[in-house]
LUMKE-581369 format. One record per residue (C-alpha): x, y, z; residue in one letter. Coordinates in nm, 4 decimals, m for minus. Example, Ala and Ser with C-alpha at 12.3 -4.5 7.8 and 13.67 -1.06 7.14 Angstrom:
% LUMKE-581369
{gudo {1.2300 m0.4500 0.7800} a};
{gudo {1.3670 m0.1060 0.7140} s};
This chain:
% LUMKE-581369
{gudo {0.1273 1.2900 0.9768} m};
{gudo {m0.0148 1.4415 1.2888} s};
{gudo {0.0283 1.1861 1.5655} h};
{gudo {0.2181 0.8785 1.6782} q};
{gudo {0.0743 0.6008 1.8930} s};
{gudo {0.2483 0.2987 2.0422} g};
{gudo {0.1447 m0.0558 2.1304} t};
{gudo {0.3602 m0.2617 2.3667} v};
{gudo {0.2860 m0.6333 2.3894} f};
{gudo {0.4242 m0.9271 2.5866} q};
{gudo {0.2902 m1.2664 2.6846} g};
{gudo {0.2418 m1.6307 2.5922} s};
{gudo {m0.1263 m1.6544 2.4925} d};
{gudo {m0.1760 m1.7005 2.1138} p};
{gudo {m0.5089 m1.5172 2.1290} d};
{gudo {m0.3451 m1.2140 2.2887} e};
{gudo {m0.0839 m1.2083 2.0126} l};
{gudo {m0.3568 m1.2403 1.7500} a};
{gudo {m0.5331 m0.9361 1.8964} a};
{gudo {m0.2120 m0.7313 1.8691} v};
{gudo {m0.1332 m0.8363 1.5122} l};
{gudo {m0.4908 m0.8001 1.3838} s};
{gudo {m0.6591 m0.4880 1.2505} t};
{gudo {m1.0331 m0.4329 1.2011} p};
{gudo {m0.9795 m0.4735 0.8252} r};
{gudo {m0.7553 m0.7786 0.8459} s};
{gudo {m0.8003 m1.0107 1.1458} p};
{gudo {m0.5289 m1.2691 1.2148} i};
{gudo {m0.5481 m1.6045 1.3938} v};
{gudo {m0.2360 m1.7312 1.5761} v};
{gudo {m0.1816 m2.1053 1.6316} e};
{gudo {0.1116 m2.2753 1.8087} p};
{gudo {0.3075 m2.5267 1.6012} l};
{gudo {0.3930 m2.8215 1.8249} g};
{gudo {0.3785 m2.8361 2.2041} k};
{gudo {0.6822 m2.6272 2.2932} g};
{gudo {0.6637 m2.3103 2.5035} p};
{gudo {0.5527 m1.9853 2.3408} l};
{gudo {0.6541 m1.6335 2.4391} a};
{gudo {0.6502 m1.3012 2.2565} f};
{gudo {0.7202 m0.9355 2.3159} h};
{gudo {0.7550 m0.6251 2.1081} g};
{gudo {0.6344 m0.2789 2.0257} e};
{gudo {0.4578 m0.1079 1.7351} f};
{gudo {0.4446 0.2654 1.6648} f};
{gudo {0.1794 0.3921 1.4231} s};
{gudo {0.2622 0.7204 1.2539} a};
{gudo {0.0082 0.8146 0.9880} g};
{gudo {0.0438 0.5880 0.6829} p};
{gudo {0.3421 0.3988 0.8312} a};
{gudo {0.3904 0.1670 1.1279} t};
{gudo {0.7309 0.0727 1.2674} f};
{gudo {0.8005 m0.2023 1.5145} g};
{gudo {1.0228 m0.4633 1.6739} h};
{gudo {0.8955 m0.8161 1.7452} c};
{gudo {1.0552 m1.1131 1.9216} a};
{gudo {0.9143 m1.4669 1.9422} y};
{gudo {1.0144 m1.7849 2.1236} e};
{gudo {0.8582 m2.1036 1.9960} g};
{gudo {0.7009 m2.1932 1.6625} d};
{gudo {0.3735 m2.0315 1.5568} i};
{gudo {0.1481 m2.0004 1.2548} r};
{gudo {m0.0292 m1.6708 1.1756} c};
{gudo {m0.3271 m1.6964 0.9415} k};
{gudo {m0.4703 m1.3834 0.7806} r};
{gudo {m0.8512 m1.4029 0.7433} l};
{gudo {m0.9008 m1.1018 0.5133} a};
{gudo {m0.6869 m0.8982 0.2775} e};
{gudo {m0.4671 m0.6323 0.4322} g};
{gudo {m0.4174 m0.2799 0.3005} q};
{gudo {m0.0435 m0.2444 0.3624} r};
{gudo {0.2929 m0.3413 0.2267} l};
{gudo {0.4703 m0.5406 0.4976} l};
{gudo {0.8495 m0.5097 0.5167} v};
{gudo {1.0256 m0.7502 0.7549} f};
{gudo {1.3913 m0.6896 0.8471} l};
{gudo {1.5053 m1.0122 1.0200} p};
{gudo {1.7557 m0.9923 1.3055} l};
{gudo {1.7449 m1.3575 1.4209} d};
{gudo {1.5601 m1.6752 1.3313} g};
{gudo {1.3583 m1.8005 1.0372} d};
{gudo {1.0103 m1.7389 0.9008} a};
{gudo {0.8034 m1.8425 0.6003} l};
{gudo {0.5373 m1.6197 0.4446} f};
{gudo {0.2874 m1.7434 0.1874} e};
{gudo {0.2095 m1.4939 m0.0890} v};
{gudo {m0.0095 m1.5867 m0.3834} g};
{gudo {0.0593 m1.9583 m0.3352} g};
{gudo {0.4369 m1.9098 m0.3111} n};
{gudo {0.6453 m1.9352 0.0067} e};
{gudo {0.9006 m1.6660 0.0925} l};
{gudo {1.1848 m1.7686 0.3233} h};
{gudo {1.2740 m1.4835 0.5613} s};
{gudo {1.6215 m1.4977 0.7188} t};
{gudo {1.8702 m1.2405 0.8555} p};
{gudo {2.0629 m1.0490 0.5923} g};
{gudo {1.7773 m0.9696 0.3579} r};
{gudo {1.4463 m0.7911 0.3836} a};
{gudo {1.1252 m0.9769 0.3068} t};
{gudo {0.8613 m0.7651 0.1309} i};
{gudo {0.5055 m0.8954 0.1509} v};
{gudo {0.1885 m0.7513 m0.0025} d};
{gudo {m0.0694 m0.7712 0.2753} g};
{gudo {m0.3475 m0.7949 0.0162} a};
{gudo {m0.2039 m1.1254 m0.1104} r};
{gudo {m0.0516 m1.2766 0.2047} n};
{gudo {m0.2544 m1.5581 0.3618} t};
{gudo {m0.0326 m1.6934 0.6373} h};
{gudo {0.3131 m1.6980 0.7904} g};
{gudo {0.5116 m1.9330 1.0122} r};
{gudo {0.7719 m1.8152 1.2623} l};
{gudo {1.0324 m2.0606 1.3926} y};
{gudo {1.2418 m2.0711 1.7096} g};
{gudo {1.3933 m1.7525 1.8457} n};
{gudo {1.2763 m1.5044 1.5835} r};
{gudo {1.3352 m1.1288 1.5963} r};
{gudo {1.2632 m0.8721 1.3284} h};
{gudo {1.2115 m0.5034 1.2715} l};
{gudo {0.9062 m0.4090 1.0686} t};
{gudo {0.7883 m0.1252 0.8490} a};
{gudo {0.4257 m0.1423 0.7351} f};
{gudo {0.3242 0.1181 0.4755} i};
{gudo {m0.0274 0.1914 0.3514} d};
{gudo {m0.0737 0.0806 m0.0080} n};
{gudo {m0.2693 0.4005 m0.0713} d};
{gudo {0.0350 0.6080 0.0231} r};
{gudo {0.2645 0.4066 m0.2030} l};
{gudo {0.0320 0.4359 m0.5006} t};
{gudo {m0.0129 0.8098 m0.4399} a};
{gudo {0.3646 0.8623 m0.4387} l};
{gudo {0.4101 0.6484 m0.7494} l};
{gudo {0.1287 0.8319 m0.9263} t};
{gudo {0.3051 1.1607 m0.8600} s};
{gudo {0.6342 1.0202 m0.9914} l};
{gudo {0.5048 0.8819 m1.3223} i};
{gudo {0.2202 1.1336 m1.3542} e};
{gudo {m0.0595 0.8870 m1.4181} r};
{gudo {m0.2922 0.6769 m1.2022} p};
{gudo {m0.1619 0.3335 m1.1021} v};
{gudo {m0.3190 0.0238 m0.9511} g};
{gudo {m0.2738 m0.1034 m0.5954} d};
{gudo {m0.0914 m0.4251 m0.6877} n};
{gudo {0.2658 m0.3020 m0.7330} l};
{gudo {0.4064 m0.6583 m0.7212} d};
{gudo {0.7385 m0.5836 m0.5484} f};
{gudo {1.0241 m0.8306 m0.5729} r};
{gudo {1.0051 m1.0080 m0.2349} p};
{gudo {1.3671 m0.9834 m0.1165} h};
{gudo {1.6326 m0.7121 m0.0769} l};
{gudo {1.9913 m0.7621 0.0432} d};
{gudo {2.0384 m0.5687 0.3680} l};
{gudo {2.4184 m0.5814 0.3628} g};
{gudo {2.4865 m0.3018 0.1145} a};
{gudo {2.3362 m0.0351 m0.1075} g};
{gudo {1.9646 0.0319 m0.0882} a};
{gudo {1.9052 m0.2559 0.1542} g};
{gudo {2.1538 m0.1206 0.4053} l};
{gudo {1.9977 0.2257 0.3732} t};
{gudo {1.6526 0.0748 0.4291} l};
{gudo {1.7698 m0.0941 0.7479} m};
{gudo {1.9232 0.2293 0.8744} q};
{gudo {1.6084 0.4308 0.7991} l};
{gudo {1.3786 0.1823 0.9753} v};
{gudo {1.6145 0.1653 1.2749} e};
{gudo {1.6113 0.5454 1.2901} t};
{gudo {1.2308 0.5629 1.2671} a};
{gudo {1.1735 0.2943 1.5294} y};
{gudo {1.4429 0.4246 1.7648} g};
{gudo {1.3165 0.7804 1.7239} g};
{gudo {0.9679 0.6825 1.8406} l};
{gudo {1.0591 0.5084 2.1641} q};
{gudo {0.9996 0.6770 2.4987} g};
{gudo {1.0578 1.0501 2.4731} s};
{gudo {1.2788 1.0230 2.1634} a};
{gudo {1.2851 1.3392 1.9478} p};
{gudo {1.0860 1.2070 1.6503} l};
{gudo {0.7770 1.1810 1.8699} r};
{gudo {0.7836 1.5604 1.8907} r};
{gudo {0.8694 1.6170 1.5242} a};
{gudo {0.5784 1.4878 1.3109} p};
{gudo {0.6997 1.6639 0.9947} l};
{gudo {1.0431 1.5023 1.0230} a};
{gudo {0.8827 1.1655 1.0913} l};
{gudo {0.6537 1.2079 0.7918} g};
{gudo {0.9515 1.2886 0.5700} a};
{gudo {1.1310 0.9804 0.7027} l};
{gudo {0.8309 0.7598 0.6255} g};
{gudo {0.8113 0.8979 0.2731} d};
{gudo {1.1867 0.8484 0.2312} a};
{gudo {1.1380 0.4784 0.3083} i};
{gudo {0.8463 0.4576 0.0646} a};
{gudo {1.0466 0.6337 m0.2095} h};
{gudo {1.3444 0.4050 m0.1474} l};
{gudo {1.1240 0.0978 m0.1927} l};
{gudo {0.9691 0.2393 m0.5111} l};
{gudo {1.3029 0.3380 m0.6632} e};
{gudo {1.5319 0.0548 m0.5448} a};
{gudo {1.3129 m0.2576 m0.5312} v};
{gudo {1.1911 m0.3930 m0.8686} p};
{gudo {0.8129 m0.3822 m0.9083} h};
{gudo {0.5420 m0.3707 m1.1739} r};
{gudo {0.6119 m0.0071 m1.2660} y};
{gudo {0.9924 m0.0053 m1.2340} s};
{gudo {1.0574 0.0183 m1.6086} d};
{gudo {0.8224 0.3111 m1.6418} e};
{gudo {0.9738 0.4817 m1.3384} l};
{gudo {1.3246 0.4408 m1.4813} a};
{gudo {1.2443 0.6184 m1.8081} r};
{gudo {1.3719 0.9741 m1.8509} p};
{gudo {1.1163 1.2288 m1.7291} p};
{gudo {0.8712 1.3308 m1.9984} a};
{gudo {0.8579 1.6853 m2.1271} l};
{gudo {0.6302 1.9076 m1.9208} p};
{gudo {0.2739 1.8638 m2.0352} a};
{gudo {0.1339 2.1625 m2.2250} p};
{gudo {m0.1233 2.3850 m2.0606} r};
{gudo {m0.4182 2.2356 m2.2471} h};
{gudo {m0.3424 1.8871 m2.1094} v};
{gudo {m0.3222 2.0258 m1.7552} k};
{gudo {m0.6449 2.2218 m1.8061} w};
{gudo {m0.8144 1.9062 m1.9348} a};
{gudo {m0.7072 1.7068 m1.6289} i};
{gudo {m0.8221 1.9821 m1.3940} e};
{gudo {m1.1596 1.9854 m1.5694} f};
{gudo {m1.1876 1.6059 m1.5395} m};
{gudo {m1.1085 1.6148 m1.1675} q};
{gudo {m1.3679 1.8867 m1.1109} a};
{gudo {m1.6371 1.6922 m1.3007} h};
{gudo {m1.5534 1.3287 m1.2213} l};
{gudo {m1.9122 1.2353 m1.1426} s};
{gudo {m2.0657 1.4341 m1.4299} d};
{gudo {m2.1545 1.2848 m1.7711} p};
{gudo {m1.8889 1.4823 m1.9603} i};
{gudo {m1.7805 1.4058 m2.3174} t};
{gudo {m1.4498 1.4465 m2.4956} i};
{gudo {m1.5975 1.7525 m2.6642} a};
{gudo {m1.6714 1.9063 m2.3229} d};
{gudo {m1.3132 1.8417 m2.2154} i};
{gudo {m1.1728 1.9942 m2.5346} a};
{gudo {m1.3817 2.3086 m2.4855} v};
{gudo {m1.2542 2.3406 m2.1274} a};
{gudo {m0.8959 2.2905 m2.2485} a};
{gudo {m0.9491 2.5509 m2.5276} r};
{gudo {m0.8291 2.3222 m2.8068} v};
{gudo {m0.9806 2.0969 m3.0689} s};
{gudo {m1.0631 1.7339 m2.9934} v};
{gudo {m0.7813 1.6263 m3.2254} r};
{gudo {m0.5241 1.8446 m3.0477} t};
{gudo {m0.6471 1.7188 m2.7116} l};
{gudo {m0.6107 1.3558 m2.8204} q};
{gudo {m0.2608 1.4169 m2.9534} e};
{gudo {m0.1589 1.5917 m2.6303} g};
{gudo {m0.2696 1.2980 m2.4172} f};
{gudo {m0.1050 1.0490 m2.6529} r};
{gudo {0.2309 1.2291 m2.6331} r};
{gudo {0.2347 1.3391 m2.2710} f};
{gudo {0.0185 1.0811 m2.0913} r};
{gudo {0.0534 0.7814 m2.3287} t};
{gudo {m0.3227 0.7286 m2.3249} t};
{gudo {m0.6452 0.8855 m2.4507} t};
{gudo {m0.8436 1.1555 m2.2699} p};
{gudo {m1.1381 0.9267 m2.2007} m};
{gudo {m0.9153 0.6414 m2.0796} a};
{gudo {m0.7466 0.8860 m1.8426} y};
{gudo {m1.0869 1.0012 m1.7179} l};
{gudo {m1.1875 0.6408 m1.6558} q};
{gudo {m0.8677 0.5818 m1.4560} e};
{gudo {m0.9517 0.8795 m1.2354} l};
{gudo {m1.3064 0.7531 m1.1850} r};
{gudo {m1.1922 0.4009 m1.0997} l};
{gudo {m0.9541 0.5464 m0.8412} a};
{gudo {m1.2416 0.7486 m0.6935} a};
{gudo {m1.4595 0.4366 m0.6720} v};
{gudo {m1.1770 0.2478 m0.5046} h};
{gudo {m1.1325 0.5188 m0.2419} r};
{gudo {m1.5034 0.5288 m0.1637} e};
{gudo {m1.5374 0.1503 m0.1415} l};
{gudo {m1.2332 0.1369 0.0876} t};
{gudo {m1.3262 0.4235 0.3189} d};
{gudo {m1.7038 0.4535 0.2853} g};
{gudo {m1.9645 0.3586 0.5470} p};
{gudo {m2.0829 m0.0042 0.5744} p};
{gudo {m2.4219 0.0936 0.4269} t};
{gudo {m2.2775 0.1843 0.0874} v};
{gudo {m2.3326 m0.0535 m0.2079} t};
{gudo {m2.1153 m0.1232 m0.5101} v};
{gudo {m2.3970 m0.0290 m0.7482} a};
{gudo {m2.4553 0.3071 m0.5788} d};
{gudo {m2.0866 0.3965 m0.5873} v};
{gudo {m2.0383 0.2836 m0.9471} a};
{gudo {m2.3366 0.4847 m1.0705} l};
{gudo {m2.2280 0.7890 m0.8714} r};
{gudo {m1.8963 0.7926 m1.0596} w};
{gudo {m2.0443 0.7419 m1.4038} g};
{gudo {m2.0304 0.3635 m1.4519} f};
{gudo {m2.3713 0.2589 m1.5819} t};
{gudo {m2.2877 m0.0924 m1.7069} h};
{gudo {m2.2149 m0.2773 m1.3810} l};
{gudo {m2.0824 m0.5968 m1.5405} g};
{gudo {m1.8304 m0.4102 m1.7551} r};
{gudo {m1.7425 m0.1886 m1.4584} f};
{gudo {m1.6667 m0.4915 m1.2366} a};
{gudo {m1.4378 m0.6391 m1.5036} a};
{gudo {m1.2503 m0.3105 m1.5490} e};
{gudo {m1.2213 m0.2651 m1.1732} y};
{gudo {m1.0775 m0.6140 m1.1232} k};
{gudo {m0.8273 m0.5590 m1.4053} k};
{gudo {m0.7115 m0.2372 m1.2401} r};
{gudo {m0.7081 m0.3385 m0.8711} f};
{gudo {m0.6753 m0.7166 m0.8835} g};
{gudo {m1.0024 m0.7803 m0.7001} q};
{gudo {m1.3751 m0.7363 m0.7500} l};
{gudo {m1.5347 m0.4164 m0.6138} p};
{gudo {m1.7395 m0.6277 m0.3714} s};
{gudo {m1.4141 m0.7607 m0.2218} q};
{gudo {m1.2812 m0.4086 m0.1691} t};
{gudo {m1.6076 m0.3097 0.0002} l};
{gudo {m1.6037 m0.6172 0.2227} r};
{gudo {m1.2431 m0.5599 0.3330} n};
{gudo {m1.2534 m0.1824 0.3513} g};
{gudo {m1.4660 m0.1012 0.6531} s};
{gudo {m1.2920 0.0043 0.9703} g};
{gudo {m0.9564 0.1685 1.0292} v};
{gudo {m0.6527 m0.0522 1.0852} g};
{gudo {m0.3333 0.0145 1.2743} r};
């Protein structure tokens, strides 16, 4: 995390608020609800893969997301009510509990009356990278967090304190603005707290006792796969690189990675495709990327990709251009 940038906003024009809340990847439209007065003010600080902020609203508004976001949105209400729609379900956001929203699934939200909340927005890529390191295997983007966390005690209270510290430490000439390593550690502490304290799709796996250290031949095999992701390698090639027989290689992956060598290789390749579709130039095509990473049957590839990431590769490409706040 090398820099921190801030955005201060204040006004009464819905279009101005929409411009603040939108990113190039995920534009948002803001509409007043009713004819009452509207006013808003707040501040966002972007710090690498995390953004912290404080927002205050007077009047009722509706925010409609026009494209999938790439972040986990954590709202810590201080006053007022809000409703967020996620996957067809409505989440009621009130003081006393955090509301956790997957930006890739959220379509709109409604804010009522005098609403204030702290926010922590964390890149999904950072969360999946941390989780991958914890369970030592590739994971998908859709972590499916439980949407609420009590802020009055335990992990919820710690979350509130960490976000308050991050936001407060970024204002004005506060010390965190001059300590990017400390700020990065704080952002990762928040991400780890969410992964370890809030139930999600991989919670059961994360709670299991750590596996025995993988033997050298499994590590050598993985290193060989990563070095030859785009090459047409076979299981025999991998076994030669790992200096064991194919049977020993298969047994090592079964015991220490709970999968097969070729399934693990495919997971790595799918992750590589996902990164390129998300971050690549607008001129790239799904077919080019898939072929570059060894997927020759495009129909089967699209089905496997959707199973892993919850969307078609064309959707990732469409939503991935540009760099959001």
